[in-house]
C-alpha positions, 0 to 999 in steps of 0.5 A: 813860973820858973823855967828849967835850964836845959842848956848852958847856951850863952849868946854873947858871953864877952859882951862889952869886953875889949882888948888893950888896944881897943880900949886905948883907941876909945880913949882918944875918941873925945880928942877927935870929936872935939878937934874935928866934929865941933869945928865941922858942925859950927862951920856947916851951920855958919854956911847954912848947910844942914839942920840949922833949926836944931839947937847947936847942942843937939846938932853937936850931939847927933853929929858926935853919935854918927861919927862915933858909930862910924869910927868904932867897932861894934865891940867898942860901941858895946863897951859904952853901955856894958852887958844887957844883964848889967843894964837890966839889974840897974833898972830892976833896982829902981824904986818902981821895980825893986819889990817885984824884980824876982818876977821880971826878966827871967831867963830861958835857955834851950839848945841854941836859944836864949830868951827872957820872960820880961813879964807874964801878965802882971808885974807883981803876980805872974801867971802862965803866958798861956793865959795871956790875951797877947804874947809879944815876941820881941826881937831887939834892934842894934844893927845885928851887932850891938845891944841885948834885951836888958838894954831895952827893959824900960821900953818893954816894961812901960809898954807892958804896963800900958797894955795892961792898963788898957785891958790887954792881958799881955806877956813879953818874951825877948830873944837874946840872939847871937850878935855879929860879927861873932855869928853871921847870917843865918844864925840869928834867924835860926835862933829866932825860929827856935824862940818861936818854936819854944813859944808854940810847941813847948808852951802851947801858946796859940800863934793867933795870940802871938805878935812878933815885935821888933825895932830897927834890925829886930824888925828886919829879923821879924820879917826874916822870921815871917819869911822863914815861916812862909818859906823855910830857909834851906840851910836851917836843918832841921827846921824848928818851925816846921808846920807852925802857923804864922803869928797873928800880928807884926809890930815893926818899929823903924824897920831896917827893911834894906841892908844896902845902907849907902842908898841915895834915899838916905840923904834926906834925913842924914843930918837930923838922925843919929845913925850914919849910913857908913856905920850901917854898911859896916854893921851889915857887912859884919852880919852878912859875914862871907855871904855876898850882898847879892846872894839870892838867899840872903836877899830873900830873908833880909831885903824887903823893898827892892826885891820881888817879895810877895809880901802878902804871903809873908806878912801876918793878918795885921801889921803895924809900922811905927816910924819917925818923921826925921829918921834915916830909914823913912823913905825905905819904910814908906816904900815897904808899906806901899809895896805891902799894900799893893800886894794886898797886905793889911798894914798901917803906918804911923809916922811921928813928926820930928822924931828920929829913929826908933821913937819909943826905944829912944824915948825910954833910953834918954827921954825926959820922963825916964827918971820920973818913971823909974822912981814912981811907986809901983802902986801908982799908975804911969799916966799917958803923958809919961813916956807918951810915945810908948804909951801911944804904941800900946794904944795902937797895939790894944786896938789891933788886939781888941779887933782881932778877927775883924781885920786891921783898922786904920789906927 
């Protein structure tokens, strides 16, 4: 199904590009890490502070990631991995996908909306998403400031294959929203609303077949979209989703449910996760732009723990939340789930012990099974043991789909 291009709209055309001075400061980063981070971690471990149970190499890597994220700008962080299209091209050139790449990661451009059909019911013989049993509307993470859908392609394809293997006819549409600081709130919400409008109004996909899925900031954007569907944002005029029903399912992976990053609750896993509270505060400030953090409208669409949200009217019929037991956001995530349950929402929480932030995505970026998956022939099925966190998420989603109309069961 070739999508017509009706717009030249591009969300982040300069992704990964740096000025001379930005490149120069990045080159000095290793000197700082070797001179400051390494001695700091070794000294901390010698006095028994922090995760001394972790191997020294992992402790150093996590501290270096936190330090780099806190020191560098979002533009500089983007330069380490290049554009999403470049990342996707690398994935689609590997043995497993090279023969079917013409069917995958297909762009869709509309006025103020850019997205990609990651796959449509099959890797090799795509059909219309209207024939899908489930359409995953994926909103990617990255603190609203980094990454694009192509950076998450392995995760999306592995998830799709696992769902197909479990008898769920699935399509995945990923939104490529404009990042901050190039665009501030509510630009990302408006683009998410236009993506949903494209699925429901233009393609005619029933909302009952749609699941909005997001990880980290993408999960925050998913909740923002659900809030907008229940109570439209006053600045988004005309509203692309007027009279559109909510999707039937929400899948929230390590959701960033509160943008107030310097919380005392973030201390418990601060040294065993790779995301730093200081870096999060910088990202959140870029996302807010000139809007004060205390602005009531901003809080309505981005804060889902320490506010008066009626989550029963926001969340869809079923919500599934996945989190890591060692992640920074865990206290806020558990508080959000408890608040939703008290409001009467049907919501489940699956916490994976010893896993850091964004378990399935992290697994598909640097997990031990990534290379094996990439070189596996397409005709050979990827077993449950290959990228198991993502395969497990597919099992949870399949349960939700198969029990559609019966309420959310305990996964």
